[in-house]
N, C-alpha and C positions, 0 to 999 in steps of 0.2 A: 503492499501499498502507500508505503515511502519512498520506495522509488518511482512508483508510477508518479506522485506529487510533483516529487525530483522534477523527472522528465517533462511533466508538465509546464513548469516554471522557469524552464530552457526556450519554452517555446515563448516567442516575443507577444505576440497576440495577445494569448491568455495572461501573460505576464502581466500586461499594461491592463486588462481587464481586471486583473483582483489590484494593482496599484490604482485605477478610478473608486472603486469599491473600499478601499482603505483611507483614501483621500476624501470621500461621503463621508465615510464614520468617523474620522478625523474633525470635519469641519463640522459633522451634527453634535461631538461628543464637546469642542468646545462654546459651540452657541449653549449645548443645557447648559456648563459649569457657569457660562457670564452671567444666565439668570435663574438657576437653583442656587450657587454658593459665593456670586463674588456679588450681584447687586444686593442681596439681602443685608450683608455684611460691610458694604461699598469700599470693596475691592478693588485694586487694579492690578490690572495682566501689566506685562511686558509686552515690550517691542512698537511693534506701529499700529495692534488692535489698543496696546496699552496706554499710547498718545494718542487715537482717534476718543477712549474713553474718558482721556482726562482733558481734550479741548473739548466734547461734548458738555460735560460737566462745570469746566472755566465759561462755557455762552452761557448754561443754563442761568450759573449769578444772576446774567444782565438781558436776561429775558430771549436767548438765542437759541429754538430749537435745533441743532447740531445733529443729522443722524447719523450715528457711529458710521452705520453699513459704507456712506458716504468717505466717511475719512479713512476707512480700510482700503475702498478703490484709489483713494488719488496719494496719500501716503504710497502705497506697491505701487504704483505703475511706476515711476521712475529705477527702482529698483530690480527690476521686472524685465526693464530693457536691456539695464545691465549683465542681470542671468545670461537672459536668453543671447546675447552676443560674445558671453565669456564662461559661460559655464555648459549647459546646453539646452537645445529648445523642448525634450522632452520633460527636464528637471521645468524649467520656467511653466511649460503647459500646465504640468500636475498643479504646480505651485501655485498659479492662478487661481485655475476651477478650486483648490481647495477656500483661500481667501475670499475666492467668488461666491462659491459657495454659505461660507458664514455670514456674508452681509446681505443672500437671498432668506436665507433661514431665519436672522435675529427678526425679518420683518413679518414671514412667515408659522412662524411657531411659537407659542408661550410655555414658558413651563413653571409650574408652582412650586417654592422653595416650601423644604420640608423639615429642613435643622432649623433649631432657634440658636441654637451654639455658635457663637463667633469661632472658638477655636478647632470645633468639628469642620466648620463652613471652608476655611484656613487649611486641616489638614487634608481634607478628601479631593477639596478646590485641588489645592496645588499639587499633590498628587496624580490627580486626572487630567490636570489643565499639561502636564510632564510627557503623561502619556500616550496626550492626542497630538500634540506637534512631536513623538517618539512614530508614533502610525505613518504620518503625513515620510516623513524623515526615511524610514528605511523601504518605504515605496521607491521611492528615488525622487521623491517630492520635498517642499517641506510646506511650511505655513506661510509662506511671505514675510513678509518686514526685515529684522532684524535673523531669522533666518534664512532672508538672503543674502544677507552681510556677511554671516557666520560661513555660509557654504563655500561661497565665493574666497573668504580669503582662507578657509578649511583646505579647499583643492590644492592652493598654490603653495600652502605651507607642509599641507601635508598630515595637520595636528588643528587637534577643538577647540573652538574657543568659547567651549560655554560660561566658563570662568567670566570672560571678559564680557561677553554677553549679556550677565547677572550684572556686572560693575555696573553699564550703563542705564541698565533697567533701574539700577537703587538712586543713583544720578535724578533719573525721573521721579520716582517716588518722595526723592526729599523736597521736588517741588509742591507734588501732591502734597504732603505732610505740612509745607511751611502756605497754603492755603486751608486745606480741608481738614488739619487734627492732623497730627503725628502718634496719634494713638493707632486712625485707619492707615497709614502710612507706614509702621513699623510691623501691624499684622498682613500686611501688601508684601513689604520684603520676605518675611517668613513664608509667605505664598510663596514668594518667585524663587527663593531657597530650592526649595521643597521639588518645585515643577524644573532646576536645572538638575538636580541629584537624580531627579527620576530620568531626565533625555540622559544625564552622561552616563547611568548604569544600563537604558535600554540600546541607545544608539552607542556602537563603538566604530562607528567603519575607521576612525583616526587611529585607535590604540593599535599597539605591535607587540605581537610577540615570537619571541624565540622558540624553535622546534630543533630539539636537537633528536637524531635518529639514529641508534649502537645500533650495529648490524656488522653481517659478516660479509656482506655484497653490499657492498657502497654500490658501483656503476647501477645495478637494478634497482637501489633507494632514488641514488640520483636521476632516473627518468622518469620514476613513475613519478618524480616532485614536483620535475621541472612542465610534466604533461599535463600538467592543472594549474600550475603556479608560473609570474613572470620573474622568479627570482634565481640567486644564482647560490650556491653551497658552501660552504668550505669544508673538507675533511682532514678527520685528524686519526694518526696511525695509531693504537691504541693494545694494549693487552689485557685479556681477562682474566682478572683473579681465580675465579671459582670455574671456570672454562678450560686456562691454563692453554685458550688458543690467541690466534692475531685476530684484533676486531677494529672497526672504525668507526668514528663520530661525525653522521653529517650534520652539520649547526646553520639554519636561515632565520630569517628573522622577514616574518610576514605580518598581512595584515589580518587581526583578528577574523575577519569575516573569511578569512580562506584558510583556514586550522585549518579546518572540518575537512576539507575536501581535499589536503592534503593529506591529510594523517590516513583517510581513506582509503586514497591511491596506492600508498607505498604500501598498509597492512595486506593489500590485494598481492601485492607481490613478492612480501616479506612477511608469511603473517605471524615470524620468530622477531619481528624487529621489536627495541625497545623505544617506546616515544616519553620524551620528558618534554615538557612546555612552562615555561615560564615570561612571566610580565615583563616587556622590554619600556625601560623610562624614557626615556628618550638614543633616537638612532642616528648619528651622523654620517653624512656621505649620500649614495646615491641609492631612491628607495623606488621603486614605482609602488605609485596607487594607481587602481585601478579607474580608471577618470568616470564619472557620472553617468548615466545613458542620457 
């Protein structure tokens, strides 16, 4: 069953349909969170959606009704053009679809809050918000706004910058706090912290992992490894203390998304291979990062 699903996911049309479904779900979840958890607690999200909400709240003080949905579209348009040119057309389309659906769903759906407790709203809202963003990111899209910028920069430096996005959101929340009160701003910062940690845990495209294969047949391991990933390997000759035979250590650094396929393919040619993986904090040198579709 799992093999069948993997084969289906390799087909571009089916994968694209799955991506559209996931992006739609992401948009629906975000609208649900905004109405059920954020509005009752006067929370502010991050990114361009948060800026749109902030503009809406500021203009409401002087009696001007500025639709959040309009703000989302206007703010995202320039970033979408940038990503269309420098990231990918597919990524830009899925991202525009996501924030476009958020704008649409805000106009047609109404959800009633069911939790009165501020802390629970922040907790569940923050984690679910991070989950909704991760849904879009894992399909090869995004939720627009600062996600556009984060993906653009991360694609250049091959490293996630979600902590910097969090810092930007905190600056915006300071403005929110100065106008509407520091209690709501404080809760919003906790909301952002939880959502950022959820994204970092669920979306690991730019995490790097070192794989080490211990084998007596290095040539087969190298061929199997390089058949599924575009990375080189370093091979070291050694001696097995238990087997008292010559062994080889084959090491390589790969993206966390490539680990499963690399190990699975190597174990097909050498079922007795010993595999050790460990997190790579920093990697300096040429590293191939599969481009966003």
